[in-house]
N, C-alpha and C positions, 0 to 999 in steps of 0.2 A: 582393768577399769580402774579409775581414780575417781574417788566420790569423798564427799565432804559435809559435814554439818559444823556450822558456826553460829556463835553469839555475837551479837554487836550492840552495844549501847549506842543509841541515835537521839540526840535531843535538838527539839526545835527543827524538824525537817517539813519540807512540802515536796517529797521526791516523786510523788505518784498523785498528780490530780487526776480527778476523772470528767469534772465538769463545772459550769459557773452556772450557779441559780441568784438570778438578780446581781447583786454585788459581792456575792460570796463565792469565792473558788473552793470548790471541797476537795479533801483529801478521799484518796481510795480507802474503802472500809470492806471488811469481809465477814460473815458469819464463822463462828468457830464453836465446837461444843466442848465442855470442859468438864470435869468430875470434881466437884466440891464435896465439902462435908455435909450438904443437903440433897446430893444428888446430882445428874446431869444437868448442865445449863446452857442455853445458848447465849453468847453475847456477840454483838458487832465491834469488831476491834479496827484500828489502822492497820493497812498492808501496803506490801510494794508487790507488784505483780511479777511473775517469772517472765512474761512478755518484756518488761521493763529491764530485767536483769539480762536477760539474752539480747536484748538491742545494745546495751553497752559492751558486753561481751565481744558481740560481732564487729561493733565499731572499732574496738581493741584491734581484733582480728585482722581487718582490711590493713591499718596502719603498720602492724607488724609483718603481715604479708608483705606489703609493698617494700618495706625495707628489706626482707628476706628475699627481694626481687621473685616472688611467686605469684601466679596470675591472680588476679581480682577483676571481677566483671565491670560493665559501665554502671549498672545501676548501684552495684555495691560500693563502687568506688565514691558515690555520692551518699553513703549512708542509708542508702533506699533498699531496704532488704525485701523485694517483692519477689524475688527469688525464680526468675524463668516460669513465672505461672500462667502467660498467655502467647498466642502468637505474635502479638504486637512487640512483646519483649524480647522474644526469641528473635526477631527481625533487627531488632536496635545492637542485640548482643552479638548478631550473626551467629546463629547456633540453628543448626538444620532441624525442623520439627521433625518427629517421628510420625512415618507413615503407617506402621502395621505394630501389633503387639511384639513382635519379634525384634523390632528395632529398640526396644526399652533399654536393653543396656548399652548399647554403644550410644545413644542418647545420654544416659547419665553419665558415661565415661566422658562423653564431650563436654556436659556441663562442669564436672568435676576438674576438667583440665583446664576451662574456662575461669573459672572461679573457686579459690579455697574455701570461700566463705559457705557456698551452696554443699561443698564437702564435710564440712565440719556442722555446719549448721541446718543442713538437709534443706530439700524443695520441694515443691509441688507443681509439677506441670499439668493444667487441667485441661489439655486438648483431647484430641481422640485419636490415639488412645493415651489416657493420662499414664504418666510417670511420676513415682514418688521415691524420694530419698529421705529417709528418717534421720532426723538430728542426731548427731554423736554427743552433744552437748544437751545436757536437761537441768533446768531451773525451776523450783518451786516458788511459790509466793513466800515472802517473806513477811511472816506474822509473830505478834509478841510472844513471848516464852509463856506458856500456859502453866503457871506454878501455883499450886494450891489454891484458895478461894479469891485471890486478887489476882488480875492480869497486871502486870507492869507496864500500863500503858494509859495514854491520854491524848486526847483530842481537843484543841482549843482555838476559836476561830479569833484572829489577830487583826485590830481595827487599824487602819492606813487611810491617808489622805493624799490624794496626787492633785498639785496646783498647776494651773494653767492660765493663760491671760482671760479665759471666759469665767474662770472661777475655780472652785474645787470639786474633786470627786472622790466620794467615799468608796473604800472597797475593803473586803475583809477576805483574808485566806486563813484556811484552816490548816494548821500544823499540829504534828505529833511529835510526842516523846515516847520511845518504849525500848524494852529490852526485846530486841529481835533476834529471831531463828530463821537462818538460810541452810538451804540444804541443796546441792549441785552433783552431778555425775558427768564424767567426760569418759568415753570408752574410744579411749585412743587407739586400740587393737584395731578399730574397723575405719579409721581415717586412712584416707588414699585407698579404699578398697569398696568395689562397687558392690551394691545389695542386690542387684537385680542378677535372677538366676540365668545362666546361660554359658555359653561357649566363650572363652577369651576372646576379646575385640581387640583392635587397634587403638593404641593410646594406653593401655592397661601398662605396659612397660615403663613409658615415662611417669606415669603416677607413682609406681614402685621407687623410680629414682627419685623423685621428691618427697617421698613418704615421712623421712626422719626430719626434714625442714618443714614439713606441714605439723609433724607431731610436737615439733618445737614451738613454734607460733601459738598452737592451740592451747598447749602448757603455758605459756607466757601470757596470754590472754586473760588467764583467770586472775593473775596478779591485779589487774585494773579492776577488777570486781571485789577481789578480797581486801584492796585497800579502799574502797568507798567511792570509786570511780563510776557511779550509777545514778540514775534518777534525773529529774528536771528541775526546774524553778530553782537553780544554785546560785543565780547573779545576786539575788536579795536575801536569799533563804539558804546558805550554805550553812549544813547541818554540824552540829558538834558530835563527832562520831569517834567509837574508839572499840576495836577488835577485843572482846573480853575471853573467848576461848572458842576452840576449833579441833576439830579430829579430821584427819584426811587419811583414806585407805587406799593401798594399791593392791590390788588383786587380780590373781587369772580367772576368776569365775565372777559371776553378779553379785554384788554387794552395796548395800547402802548404809552408812552408818545412822545410829539412832539420833531422831531430832534432839535439839537441844532443850527439851520442855521439860528438864528435870536435873538437878545439881549432879546426879552420876550419870550423864548422857555419855560421858567419855568411857568410864568405867564399863558401863554397859554394852558399849560398842566393841570394846575390847574382849570381854567375855563372849559375845556374838560371834567375832571374828575367829576365834579361837576355835571354836564349835563348828563354824563355818568351813574351817580349812580342813577339818576332819572328814565333813559331810562330801566336799566334794576333791578330796585328796588334791588340795591345790595350795598355792603359795598366796602370802599375803602378808603385809606390813603397813604400820600405821605410824603418823605423825601427830604430836600434839602442841597444840599452843593454849598455855594457861595462864592468864592474867586475874584470875578470880577465885583460885583456889577450889575450883570444881575436883570432884575424886577422878583421878584417872585410871586405876586401874594397873595391870601390869603388862609388858610387852610393846610399848609406844617410845618411839624416838620422841624427844622433847626438843622442840625448836623454840626459838625465841620470838622470831616474827615472821611476816609474810615472806619476807625476802629470803631468808633462810629456807622456809618451806618451799618456795619455787626452785630454787637452788637445787635440794633434794629430790624433788619431782623429775627435775631436769637430767638427774643423775650427776651433779657436778659436787 
């Protein structure tokens, strides 16, 4: 399992809008609970949804899969990730629907062979019987670092005027600046591996042949997200973004690094990883990017940028 926690300093962004109220385009916000000197408090803070990050990841996965000559479905090729959800979609994708519960494994394999995005990102067929494959990649909401009594984040509506022959139109776009925290995990061991119980079915040998290339593009697609290629409204609100720090672990047991809500989150991750290896009698290693002087602890391999990190994850 590959898992990571990162901190990004992002200024003047409008990456995740949720609605328009009158002439105001609102930024997504989320409630958070933080411990302060006077107790636990609830605050509403700017946020970027995990769905937004997952969409950007899957867009990158489509492009990389095509270059690698891996299969991509009709809808995924359009960056429309509705994932084999209905009979109408199956008809357009030319996938035979399952007739009974015993067909679930064969159906899952057929879909995985047809679309690497459904393999890595999961899918849910809502027919009868339903068939589900859980996503092998997971993203959480990006929220500001919850450090001390003050949250390093601010929302502000920016005034704009659009001119036309009929006059001027006033509009306001809510932008945010924050030290954002992001977490993800990629269970690369389960890529190209059916999740439905049952006997081996036709097509699994082909999945095994493609597995190495599928894992490769799944790791490469992380690069797109970790270099800030996510979110919307970038044509006029391209944010100022810098990766401040991050820790990525590679383990043969379930493990997620400490979220970056304290300046010792990397050190805490390394301490937890050391103990977890003993509990599970497993293997694990970690890579650290540190551009802000956070405490690192011991045992991690230091890398200077995302490019070097991805190379390490790919075993280069």
